C-alpha positions in Angstrom: 16.0 0.4 16.4 13.2 2.5 17.9 9.8 1.0 17.7 7.2 2.9 15.7 4.2 4.5 17.3 1.0 4.2 15.3 -2.4 5.4 16.5 -5.7 4.5 15.1 -7.6 7.2 13.3 -11.3 8.0 13.8 -13.4 7.2 10.7 -15.6 10.0 9.6 -18.2 9.9 6.8 -18.2 12.8 4.5 -21.4 14.2 2.9 -20.4 13.3 -0.6 -20.1 9.6 0.2 -23.8 9.2 -0.3 -23.6 10.6 -3.8 -21.8 7.6 -5.3 -24.1 4.9 -6.6 -23.3 1.3 -5.8 -22.7 0.7 -9.6 -20.3 3.6 -9.9 -18.5 2.4 -6.7 -18.1 -1.1 -8.1 -16.9 0.3 -11.5 -14.3 2.5 -9.8 -13.3 -0.4 -7.5 -12.6 -2.7 -10.5 -10.6 0.1 -12.2 -8.5 0.6 -9.1 -7.8 -3.2 -8.8 -6.8 -3.2 -12.5 -4.4 -0.3 -12.3 -2.9 -0.8 -8.8 -2.8 -4.6 -8.6 -2.7 -5.9 -12.1 -0.6 -3.2 -13.7 1.4 -2.9 -10.4 1.4 0.9 -10.3 2.4 0.7 -6.7 5.9 -0.1 -7.9 6.1 3.6 -9.0 7.1 5.7 -5.9 5.8 8.8 -7.7 2.3 7.4 -8.6 -0.2 9.2 -6.4 -3.9 9.4 -5.7 -4.4 12.3 -8.1 -2.8 10.3 -11.0 -5.0 7.3 -10.1 -8.1 9.5 -10.0 -7.3 10.8 -13.5 -6.5 7.3 -14.8 -9.9 5.9 -13.6 -11.7 9.0 -14.7 -13.0 10.3 -11.4 -12.1 12.9 -8.8 -9.9 12.4 -5.8 -12.8 12.6 -3.4 -14.7 9.8 -5.0 -11.5 7.8 -5.3 -10.9 8.3 -1.6 -14.5 7.2 -0.8 -14.1 4.0 -2.8 -10.8 3.1 -1.3 -12.1 3.8 2.2 -15.2 1.8 1.8 -14.0 -1.1 -0.3 -10.5 -1.5 1.2 -11.0 0.0 4.7 -8.0 2.3 4.5 -6.7 5.4 2.8 -4.7 5.5 -0.5 -1.3 5.6 1.2 -2.0 2.7 3.5 -3.4 0.7 0.6 -0.4 1.3 -1.6 2.1 0.6 1.2 0.3 -2.6 2.1 0.7 -3.9 -1.4 4.4 -2.9 -1.3 5.0 -4.5 2.1 3.2 -7.7 1.1 5.3 -8.1 -2.0 8.5 -7.3 0.0 7.6 -10.0 2.5 7.6 -12.6 -0.3 11.0 -11.3 -1.4 12.4 -11.4 2.1 11.4 -15.1 2.4 12.7 -16.0 -1.0 16.3 -17.2 -0.9 16.9 -15.8 -4.4 16.8 -12.3 -2.8 19.0 -13.2 0.2 21.9 -11.1 -1.1 19.7 -8.1 -1.8 19.9 -5.2 0.7 16.8 -3.8 2.4 17.2 -0.7 0.3 17.2 -2.8 -2.9 14.0 -4.5 -1.9 12.3 -1.3 -0.8 13.1 0.3 -4.1 12.0 -2.7 -6.1 8.5 -2.7 -4.5 8.1 1.1 -4.9 9.2 2.8 -1.7 11.0 6.1 -2.2 13.3 5.6 0.8 14.3 2.9 3.3 12.8 4.8 6.3 9.2 4.7 4.8 9.7 1.1 4.0 10.7 0.2 7.5 7.8 2.2 9.0 5.2 0.6 6.7 6.6 -2.8 7.2 6.6 -2.5 11.0 3.0 -1.2 10.9 1.9 -4.5 9.2 4.3 -7.1 10.6 5.2 -5.6 14.0 8.9 -6.2 13.3 11.5 -4.7 11.0 12.2 -6.2 7.6 15.5 -7.4 8.7 14.0 -9.1 11.8 11.3 -10.6 9.5 14.0 -12.0 7.1 16.0 -13.5 9.9 12.9 -15.2 11.4 11.8 -16.6 8.0 15.2 -17.9 7.0 15.6 -19.6 10.4 12.4 -21.6 10.1 
């Protein structure tokens, strides 16, 4: 399998970043954690930043600022990281040994296997299959 090429992006600060108060940023952060982590909205492959912004009663720009400043990444990277982390637990768990990579990728919210492999490789520097084999052989 070809290795994935990821490059670092330059961080820019937009003018509207300064317009969010620390209290509002904390409030939005708590709502994001509630919806994404506790309600596990990342399992829904169609849930996007616009829906999250509506759900937490803000606009997409403010949502982006909070995610960038509090999590240090963009919305897609954040969601994919939660999906990949959950899939890594499944890949180590013998109860999921008979599940295919496609089954696991769909369970954690990826729309297709290719995006699962790319996101997984970005975090673990190996494919999900390689990761599973390494973990099972420990």
